C-alpha positions in Angstrom: -37.8 -96.1 -115.5 -37.1 -92.5 -114.7 -35.2 -91.4 -111.6 -38.5 -90.1 -110.1 -40.3 -93.5 -110.1 -40.0 -96.7 -108.2 -41.1 -100.2 -109.2 -43.2 -102.5 -107.1 -40.2 -104.8 -106.2 -38.2 -101.7 -105.3 -40.9 -100.4 -103.0 -41.4 -103.9 -101.5 -37.7 -103.8 -100.5 -38.3 -100.4 -98.8 -41.5 -101.3 -97.0 -39.9 -101.7 -93.6 -37.3 -99.0 -94.1 -37.8 -96.3 -91.5 -36.2 -93.7 -93.8 -39.1 -94.0 -96.2 -42.6 -92.6 -95.9 -45.2 -94.2 -98.2 -48.1 -91.8 -98.9 -51.6 -92.9 -100.1 -53.1 -89.9 -101.8 -56.5 -91.2 -102.7 -59.7 -90.8 -100.6 -60.0 -91.7 -96.9 -62.5 -94.5 -98.0 -59.9 -95.9 -100.4 -57.3 -95.8 -97.7 -59.5 -97.7 -95.2 -60.4 -100.3 -97.8 -56.9 -101.1 -99.1 -53.5 -99.6 -98.7 -49.9 -100.6 -99.1 -48.6 -101.8 -95.7 -47.2 -99.0 -93.6 -48.5 -96.2 -95.7 -50.0 -93.0 -94.3 -52.9 -91.1 -95.7 -52.5 -87.6 -97.1 -55.1 -86.8 -99.7 -53.9 -85.3 -103.0 -55.8 -82.0 -102.4 -53.8 -81.4 -99.2 -50.5 -81.9 -101.0 -51.8 -79.6 -103.8 -52.5 -77.0 -101.1 -49.1 -77.6 -99.5 -50.4 -79.2 -96.4 -47.8 -81.8 -95.8 -46.0 -80.8 -92.6 -46.5 -84.3 -91.1 -43.9 -85.6 -93.6 -40.3 -85.6 -92.4 -38.1 -83.8 -94.9 -35.3 -86.1 -94.0 -37.1 -89.1 -95.3 -37.7 -90.3 -98.9 -41.4 -90.0 -99.8 -43.1 -92.4 -102.1 -46.6 -91.4 -103.4 -49.1 -93.7 -105.0 -52.7 -93.8 -106.1 -55.0 -96.1 -108.0 -53.0 -97.3 -111.0 -50.6 -96.4 -113.7 -53.2 -94.1 -115.4 -53.5 -91.9 -112.3 -51.3 -88.8 -112.7 -52.1 -87.4 -109.2 -49.3 -89.3 -107.6 -46.9 -87.8 -110.2 -48.1 -84.3 -109.5 -48.0 -84.8 -105.7 -44.4 -86.0 -105.9 -43.4 -83.1 -108.1 -45.0 -80.6 -105.6 -43.1 -82.3 -102.8 -39.8 -82.2 -104.8 -40.4 -78.5 -105.5 -40.7 -78.0 -101.8 -37.4 -79.7 -100.9 -38.5 -83.3 -100.4 -36.9 -86.4 -101.9 -40.1 -87.8 -103.5 -40.7 -90.7 -105.8 -43.8 -92.1 -107.5 -44.9 -95.7 -107.4 -46.7 -95.8 -110.7 -48.5 -99.2 -110.4 -50.6 -98.0 -107.5 -53.0 -100.2 -105.5 -54.1 -102.1 -108.6 -50.7 -103.5 -109.4 -49.7 -103.9 -105.7 -52.9 -106.0 -105.0 -52.4 -108.1 -108.2 -48.9 -109.0 -107.0 -50.1 -110.0 -103.6 -47.7 -107.7 -101.8 -48.2 -106.7 -98.1 -51.3 -104.5 -97.6 -53.5 -103.3 -94.8 -57.2 -102.3 -94.4 -59.4 -100.8 -91.7 
C-alpha cells in the first residue's frame, strides 16, 4: 500500500470521523444507486476542472470510484493534492465495499 491509498478496513474506521470527507466521483446515477455511507458526490469532471470549493481543505479527502481498475479516483486525488488538499484513494471502490457488506446508502 502506498501512502496515497487507503484500504477498506481503514476507510471503515474513518467513516464517522468528521475530519474526513469521502468523495464519490462517478455519475449522479451511480451515486444515487449506491454509495459509501456518508460520502458526498463530486463528479470526476468537476475535480478535473478544479471545481471542488465545497471540500474543506482542513479535512482529509478520500476519493473512490467503481473498482480497482478505475484510475479516475487516483487522478482526482492527485489533482486535489496538487491543490493543497490531503487526499487519499480508496482503490477497491464500490465493488469491493459492497462485497464486504460495509455501510452504504442509496437514494
